[in-house]
Every structure is written in structure tokens, then in C-alpha cells.
mmCIF file of the C-alpha atoms, coordinates in Angstrom:
data_MODEL
# 
_entry.id   MODEL 
# 
loop_
_atom_site.group_PDB 
_atom_site.id 
_atom_site.type_symbol 
_atom_site.label_atom_id 
_atom_site.label_alt_id 
_atom_site.label_comp_id 
_atom_site.label_asym_id 
_atom_site.label_entity_id 
_atom_site.label_seq_id 
_atom_site.pdbx_PDB_ins_code 
_atom_site.Cartn_x 
_atom_site.Cartn_y 
_atom_site.Cartn_z 
_atom_site.occupancy 
_atom_site.B_iso_or_equiv 
_atom_site.pdbx_formal_charge 
_atom_site.auth_seq_id 
_atom_site.auth_comp_id 
_atom_site.auth_asym_id 
_atom_site.auth_atom_id 
_atom_site.pdbx_PDB_model_num 
ATOM 1  C CA . MET A 1 1  ? 78.261 124.923 -55.116 1.00 0.00 ? 1  MET A CA 1 
ATOM 2  C CA . SER A 1 2  ? 75.783 122.646 -53.195 1.00 0.00 ? 2  SER A CA 1 
ATOM 3  C CA . THR A 1 3  ? 75.311 123.116 -49.416 1.00 0.00 ? 3  THR A CA 1 
ATOM 4  C CA . PRO A 1 4  ? 74.124 120.037 -47.313 1.00 0.00 ? 4  PRO A CA 1 
ATOM 5  C CA . GLY A 1 5  ? 70.630 121.195 -46.170 1.00 0.00 ? 5  GLY A CA 1 
ATOM 6  C CA . VAL A 1 6  ? 70.116 123.698 -48.697 1.00 0.00 ? 6  VAL A CA 1 
ATOM 7  C CA . PRO A 1 7  ? 67.584 122.956 -51.270 1.00 0.00 ? 7  PRO A CA 1 
ATOM 8  C CA . GLU A 1 8  ? 68.323 122.821 -55.000 1.00 0.00 ? 8  GLU A CA 1 
ATOM 9  C CA . SER A 1 9  ? 67.968 125.877 -56.998 1.00 0.00 ? 9  SER A CA 1 
ATOM 10 C CA . ARG A 1 10 ? 64.362 126.737 -58.088 1.00 0.00 ? 10 ARG A CA 1 
ATOM 11 C CA . LEU A 1 11 ? 63.903 129.232 -60.771 1.00 0.00 ? 11 LEU A CA 1 
ATOM 12 C CA . GLU A 1 12 ? 60.061 129.366 -61.690 1.00 0.00 ? 12 GLU A CA 1 
ATOM 13 C CA . ARG A 1 13 ? 57.524 131.722 -63.334 1.00 0.00 ? 13 ARG A CA 1 
ATOM 14 C CA . THR A 1 14 ? 54.120 131.378 -61.332 1.00 0.00 ? 14 THR A CA 1 
ATOM 15 C CA . ALA A 1 15 ? 50.819 132.580 -61.910 1.00 0.00 ? 15 ALA A CA 1 
ATOM 16 C CA . GLY A 1 16 ? 50.455 136.270 -61.089 1.00 0.00 ? 16 GLY A CA 1 
ATOM 17 C CA . PRO A 1 17 ? 47.313 137.852 -58.949 1.00 0.00 ? 17 PRO A CA 1 
ATOM 18 C CA . GLY A 1 18 ? 46.360 139.632 -62.182 1.00 0.00 ? 18 GLY A CA 1 
ATOM 19 C CA . ASP A 1 19 ? 46.756 140.618 -65.670 1.00 0.00 ? 19 ASP A CA 1 
ATOM 20 C CA . GLY A 1 20 ? 50.293 141.899 -66.449 1.00 0.00 ? 20 GLY A CA 1 
ATOM 21 C CA . VAL A 1 21 ? 51.968 140.713 -63.286 1.00 0.00 ? 21 VAL A CA 1 
ATOM 22 C CA . ALA A 1 22 ? 54.502 138.160 -63.198 1.00 0.00 ? 22 ALA A CA 1 
ATOM 23 C CA . VAL A 1 23 ? 55.716 136.334 -60.034 1.00 0.00 ? 23 VAL A CA 1 
ATOM 24 C CA . LEU A 1 24 ? 59.065 134.866 -60.212 1.00 0.00 ? 24 LEU A CA 1 
ATOM 25 C CA . ASP A 1 25 ? 59.688 131.597 -57.813 1.00 0.00 ? 25 ASP A CA 1 
ATOM 26 C CA . LEU A 1 26 ? 63.131 131.643 -56.412 1.00 0.00 ? 26 LEU A CA 1 
ATOM 27 C CA . ALA A 1 27 ? 64.931 129.284 -54.083 1.00 0.00 ? 27 ALA A CA 1 
ATOM 28 C CA . GLY A 1 28 ? 68.046 127.483 -52.849 1.00 0.00 ? 28 GLY A CA 1 
ATOM 29 C CA . GLU A 1 29 ? 71.218 128.658 -54.187 1.00 0.00 ? 29 GLU A CA 1 
ATOM 30 C CA . LEU A 1 30 ? 71.245 131.344 -56.952 1.00 0.00 ? 30 LEU A CA 1 
ATOM 31 C CA . ASP A 1 31 ? 74.767 131.372 -58.473 1.00 0.00 ? 31 ASP A CA 1 
ATOM 32 C CA . LEU A 1 32 ? 76.552 131.519 -61.643 1.00 0.00 ? 32 LEU A CA 1 
ATOM 33 C CA . ALA A 1 33 ? 75.609 127.976 -62.307 1.00 0.00 ? 33 ALA A CA 1 
ATOM 34 C CA . VAL A 1 34 ? 71.630 129.178 -62.660 1.00 0.00 ? 34 VAL A CA 1 
ATOM 35 C CA . SER A 1 35 ? 72.296 132.907 -63.768 1.00 0.00 ? 35 SER A CA 1 
ATOM 36 C CA . GLY A 1 36 ? 71.620 132.003 -67.470 1.00 0.00 ? 36 GLY A CA 1 
ATOM 37 C CA . ARG A 1 37 ? 68.379 130.267 -66.730 1.00 0.00 ? 37 ARG A CA 1 
ATOM 38 C CA . PHE A 1 38 ? 67.460 133.124 -64.527 1.00 0.00 ? 38 PHE A CA 1 
ATOM 39 C CA . ARG A 1 39 ? 68.022 135.553 -67.867 1.00 0.00 ? 39 ARG A CA 1 
ATOM 40 C CA . GLU A 1 40 ? 65.991 133.394 -69.593 1.00 0.00 ? 40 GLU A CA 1 
ATOM 41 C CA . LEU A 1 41 ? 63.193 133.645 -67.525 1.00 0.00 ? 41 LEU A CA 1 
ATOM 42 C CA . VAL A 1 42 ? 63.267 137.477 -67.356 1.00 0.00 ? 42 VAL A CA 1 
ATOM 43 C CA . ASP A 1 43 ? 63.379 137.680 -70.909 1.00 0.00 ? 43 ASP A CA 1 
ATOM 44 C CA . GLY A 1 44 ? 60.323 135.671 -71.303 1.00 0.00 ? 44 GLY A CA 1 
ATOM 45 C CA . VAL A 1 45 ? 58.480 137.940 -68.995 1.00 0.00 ? 45 VAL A CA 1 
ATOM 46 C CA . LEU A 1 46 ? 59.695 140.823 -70.989 1.00 0.00 ? 46 LEU A CA 1 
ATOM 47 C CA . ALA A 1 47 ? 58.406 139.307 -74.115 1.00 0.00 ? 47 ALA A CA 1 
ATOM 48 C CA . ASP A 1 48 ? 55.181 138.565 -72.523 1.00 0.00 ? 48 ASP A CA 1 
ATOM 49 C CA . GLY A 1 49 ? 54.690 142.460 -71.839 1.00 0.00 ? 49 GLY A CA 1 
ATOM 50 C CA . SER A 1 50 ? 54.158 141.994 -67.939 1.00 0.00 ? 50 SER A CA 1 
ATOM 51 C CA . ARG A 1 51 ? 54.335 145.602 -66.284 1.00 0.00 ? 51 ARG A CA 1 
ATOM 52 C CA . LEU A 1 52 ? 54.955 144.212 -62.885 1.00 0.00 ? 52 LEU A CA 1 
ATOM 53 C CA . VAL A 1 53 ? 57.551 141.345 -61.943 1.00 0.00 ? 53 VAL A CA 1 
ATOM 54 C CA . VAL A 1 54 ? 57.651 139.967 -58.313 1.00 0.00 ? 54 VAL A CA 1 
ATOM 55 C CA . ALA A 1 55 ? 60.708 138.368 -57.270 1.00 0.00 ? 55 ALA A CA 1 
ATOM 56 C CA . ASP A 1 56 ? 59.875 136.014 -54.392 1.00 0.00 ? 56 ASP A CA 1 
ATOM 57 C CA . LEU A 1 57 ? 63.060 135.474 -52.695 1.00 0.00 ? 57 LEU A CA 1 
ATOM 58 C CA . THR A 1 58 ? 61.598 133.793 -49.524 1.00 0.00 ? 58 THR A CA 1 
ATOM 59 C CA . GLU A 1 59 ? 63.421 130.577 -49.751 1.00 0.00 ? 59 GLU A CA 1 
ATOM 60 C CA . VAL A 1 60 ? 66.733 131.433 -51.393 1.00 0.00 ? 60 VAL A CA 1 
ATOM 61 C CA . ALA A 1 61 ? 69.620 130.156 -49.325 1.00 0.00 ? 61 ALA A CA 1 
ATOM 62 C CA . PHE A 1 62 ? 72.594 131.895 -50.813 1.00 0.00 ? 62 PHE A CA 1 
ATOM 63 C CA . MET A 1 63 ? 73.045 134.402 -53.740 1.00 0.00 ? 63 MET A CA 1 
ATOM 64 C CA . ASP A 1 64 ? 76.205 135.422 -55.448 1.00 0.00 ? 64 ASP A CA 1 
ATOM 65 C CA . SER A 1 65 ? 77.065 138.947 -56.736 1.00 0.00 ? 65 SER A CA 1 
ATOM 66 C CA . THR A 1 66 ? 76.500 137.203 -60.242 1.00 0.00 ? 66 THR A CA 1 
ATOM 67 C CA . MET A 1 67 ? 72.596 136.801 -59.548 1.00 0.00 ? 67 MET A CA 1 
ATOM 68 C CA . LEU A 1 68 ? 72.556 140.113 -57.748 1.00 0.00 ? 68 LEU A CA 1 
ATOM 69 C CA . ARG A 1 69 ? 73.859 141.654 -61.129 1.00 0.00 ? 69 ARG A CA 1 
ATOM 70 C CA . GLU A 1 70 ? 70.961 139.679 -62.984 1.00 0.00 ? 70 GLU A CA 1 
ATOM 71 C CA . LEU A 1 71 ? 68.527 141.287 -60.378 1.00 0.00 ? 71 LEU A CA 1 
ATOM 72 C CA . LEU A 1 72 ? 69.489 144.735 -61.277 1.00 0.00 ? 72 LEU A CA 1 
ATOM 73 C CA . ARG A 1 73 ? 69.861 143.901 -64.895 1.00 0.00 ? 73 ARG A CA 1 
ATOM 74 C CA . ALA A 1 74 ? 66.361 143.004 -64.961 1.00 0.00 ? 74 ALA A CA 1 
ATOM 75 C CA . HIS A 1 75 ? 65.118 145.850 -63.001 1.00 0.00 ? 75 HIS A CA 1 
ATOM 76 C CA . ARG A 1 76 ? 66.667 148.215 -65.259 1.00 0.00 ? 76 ARG A CA 1 
ATOM 77 C CA . ALA A 1 77 ? 65.161 146.489 -68.388 1.00 0.00 ? 77 ALA A CA 1 
ATOM 78 C CA . LEU A 1 78 ? 61.737 146.500 -66.965 1.00 0.00 ? 78 LEU A CA 1 
ATOM 79 C CA . GLY A 1 79 ? 62.194 150.215 -65.995 1.00 0.00 ? 79 GLY A CA 1 
ATOM 80 C CA . ASP A 1 80 ? 63.167 151.072 -69.148 1.00 0.00 ? 80 ASP A CA 1 
ATOM 81 C CA . GLY A 1 81 ? 59.890 149.526 -70.711 1.00 0.00 ? 81 GLY A CA 1 
ATOM 82 C CA . GLY A 1 82 ? 57.705 151.165 -68.324 1.00 0.00 ? 82 GLY A CA 1 
ATOM 83 C CA . GLY A 1 83 ? 57.419 148.150 -65.869 1.00 0.00 ? 83 GLY A CA 1 
ATOM 84 C CA . ARG A 1 84 ? 58.716 147.324 -62.402 1.00 0.00 ? 84 ARG A CA 1 
ATOM 85 C CA . LEU A 1 85 ? 60.558 144.607 -60.385 1.00 0.00 ? 85 LEU A CA 1 
# 
């Protein structure tokens, strides 16, 4: 779903402020179409052993329930490993 005036979806990992910290830079429309990319991004962060993950949602224009579920999955997976989202 593309809405006029809304930026394209962006899902990137950016440098965190310190060791063990990952920042996920998310923007645009986050929905079913990008949920797989988000899951891969989170799985990569988990594999790297980051203990704190910050999801920057500042530029998110829309998020559907699929992405909300993925955020909750990430929160649970990080918590199970002793980390935080």
C-alpha cells in the first residue's frame, strides 16, 4: 500500500551509541510487505549478540498489525536472551 506523500519504507541497522547496542532505523509504511525484511534485520541483531536494541520509529507513517506482531516477537526474543527492545 503506497500513500502519496508518504516516504518509501526504510528498514536499516545504524551504528549504536556503544558496544552491544543496535539501532533499527525504520521509516515509511511498515506492513506485511516488509515484515520479512524486518524479521531478517532483527534475526541479524540477535545473531550479533546485541543486548539493547532501539527501534527508531520517528519517521514511521503507518504500521499494520503484522508489523506490530513482529515488534512483539522481537521484544520477546531479545528478552529471552537477556536483552531489551
